[in-house]
Each structure stands twice: as C-alpha cells, then as structure tokens.
C-alpha positions, 0 to 999 in steps of 0.5 A, a space after each residue: 499499499 502506498 504510504 499516505 504520509 509520504 513526501 508527495 502530499 507533504 509538498 502541498 503544504 507550502 502552497 496551501 499556507 500561502 492562502 492564509 491571508 487576512 480578509 480585513 481588506 480595504 473596502 470592507 463593508 462596516 456591517 461585515 467587520 465584526 463577522 469577519 474578525 470573529 471568523 479570523 479569530 476562530 481560525 486563529 484559535 484553531 476552532 474550525 467548527 466555529 469558523 465554519 459557522 461563521 462562513 455559513 453566516 457570511 454565505 447568506 449575508 447580502 453585504 458579506 457574501 463576496 467574502 465567502 470564497 476567501 473564507 472557505 479558502 482560509 479555512 480549507 488551508 487550516 484544515 489541510 495544514 493540520 492534516 498534513 501535520 498528522 500525516 507527517 507524524 505517521 498517524 493512520 487515515 482514520 485520524 485525519 480523514 474527516 478533516 481532510 474531507 472537510 478541507 476538500 468539500 468546498 472545492 476551493 483549494 486544489 491542494 486539498 483535492 490533490 491530498 485527498 487523491 494521494 490518500 485514496 490512491 494509497 488506499 487503493 481506492 483509485 476511482 475516488 483518487 481519479 475523481 479527486 485529482 480531476 477536481 484539483 485540475 478544474 480548481 486550478 483552472 479557476 483563476 478566481 479560486 486559484 489566483 496564483 497558478 501552480 508550477 508546470 511540475 505541479 500541474 504535470 503531476 496532477 495530470 500524471 496522478 489522474 491518469 495512473 488512478 484512472 488506469 488502475 481503476 479500470 484494471 482493478 478486480 470487479 469485486 473491488 470497485 463496483 464501477 472501474 470506469 471513472 467518468 471525467 469531471 466536466 469543465 466548470 465554465 462550458 461543460 465540456 470534458 474537463 479534468 483529466 481531458 483538459 486541453 490546457 491548464 493555465 497555459 500548459 497543454 498535456 501532450 500525452 493523454 493515457 486513455 483508460 481503454 482496457 482490452 481482452 487479455 492478449 487481444 485487441 477487443 475492448 472490455 466493457 469498461 474499454 468501450 466506455 472509455 473509448 466512447 469518452 475519448 470520442 467525446 473529447 475529440 469531438 469537443 476539442 476538434 483536433 486537425 488530427 489524432 495520433 494514437 500510440 499503443 503500449 504493452 507490458 513487457 510480458 510476451 516476445 518483443 515481436 508479439 507485443 509490437 503487433 499487439 500494440 499496433 492492433 490495439 491502437 487501430 481498434 481504437 481508431 476504428 471505433 473513433 471513426 465508427 462513432 463519428 470522428 472524421 479527421 485523420 487518425 494515425 496509429 503507432 505501436 510501441 510494444 513494450 519499449 516505452 513504458 510509462 514514466 513512474 516517478 514513484 512506484 511506492 505502493 504499486 504491485 508488479 501487476 499494477 505497473 503492468 497495467 499502467 503500461 498497457 495503454 493507448 495514448 492520445 498524443 496531442 500535436 
C-alpha cells in the first residue's frame, strides 16, 4: 500500500499556507467587520467548527457574501495544514480523514483535492483518487479560486496521477470497485470534458493522454470498461476538434518483442476504428510501441508488479 504520509502530499503544504491571508481588506463593509473578525479569530484559535459556522453566516449575508470564497479558502488551508502535520507524524488515515474531507468539500483549494487524491490512491481506492485529481485540476483552472497558478511541475503531476488512478481503476478486479470506469469531470465554465481531458490548464497543454481503454487478454477487443473509455475519448475529440489524432499503443513487458509490437499496433488500430465508427472524421494515425516505452513513474511505492503492468498497457492520445 502506498504510504499516505509520503513526501508527495507533504510538498503541498507550502502552497496551501500561502492562502492564509487576512480578510480585513480595504473597502470591507462596516457591517461585515465583526463577522469577519470573529471568523479570523476562530481560525487563529484553531476552532474550525466555529469558523465554519461563521462561513455559513457569511454565505447568506447580502453584504458579506463576497467574502465567502476567501473565508472558505482560509479555513480549508487551515484544515489541510493540520492534516499534513498528522500525516507527517505517521498517523493512520482514520485520524485525519474527516478533516481532510472537510478541507476538500468546498472545492476551493486544489491542494486539498490533490492530497485527498493521494490518500485515496494509497488506500487503493483508485476511482475516488481519479475523481479527486480531476477536481484539483478544475480548481487550478479557476483563476478566482486559484489566483496564483501552480508550477508546471505541479500541473504535470496532477495529470500524471489522474492518469495513473484511472488506468488502475479500469484494471482493478470487479469485486474491488463497483464501477471501474471513471467518468471525467466536466469543465466548470462550458460543460465540456475537463479534468484529465482538459486541453489546457493555465497555458500548459498535456501532450500525452493515457486513455484507460482496457482490452481482453492478449487481444485487441475492448472490455465493457474499455468501450466506455473509448466512447469518452470520442467525445473529447469531438469537443476539442483537433486537425488530426495520433494514437500510440503500448503493452507491458510480458510476451515476445514481436508479439507485443503487433498487439500494440492492433490495439491502437482498434481504437481508431471505433473513433471512425462513432463520428470522428479527422485523420487518425496509429503507432505501436510494444513494451519499448513504459510509462514514466516518478514514484512506485505502493504499486505491485501487476499495477505496473496495468499502467504500461495503454493507448495514448498524443496531442500535436
């Protein structure tokens, strides 16, 4: 099992703390001063339940409602920092899960969603992890919620983890996850596929999209989950309207090099045929790589050999 108190989620703390800003900004309505000060005092004293009660009052106030999101971000950051401290001390998930869920619930702090994704990933709840990483990506895209864009490294890492969680969910035994196909989050602005499929995040374009299309063993025929994933890929392509599509097939290392190369080509071609049959009219090019280009994994802690095989069996949509 992946340690939930590893260095990966701990890197998020520094970014989270930067939103611990005062709300007594110039132009603060006089009627809101007491309410905002009481909220700040509750956070400073570590009384998160009281702070949440003040946010509830802010939310329904005609004068103070515009301070709801900054207040939510401050409280979420406070809760997340407390969670990270418990994680750093090696405390079990049950000691901080409620606080982490509360930090993530308002959907205003991408670091909270990313940390929840890591914790769910560590518990092998891959579908839940994928959805949490999607929410983190959507929050990053919202410049009101995330005024300062994360680094390219952080954005790339969110996509990497979202892809890994999706692939592992799709390959999980049916008894462990009722619905192994994870529907991608919708863009909060226009309703198109966002999250993992977002064409751009704060100017950064994910070039390789590992689609969680699964196949029958040693064949190029889709599983039921694989067909759902292929259909979602078709939707993304229709929405984003690329001038051409490049699909790259990959296999794990089991089997001969020649067999793997042929299988990777056949699987990419199967996806291309599905796209054409489902209304994709642009040119679709296919390439097979066999087992020659395994997925880059910056951290394999908690992953079994079967997990690594599953991550390497993939068809990537390469954006041009």
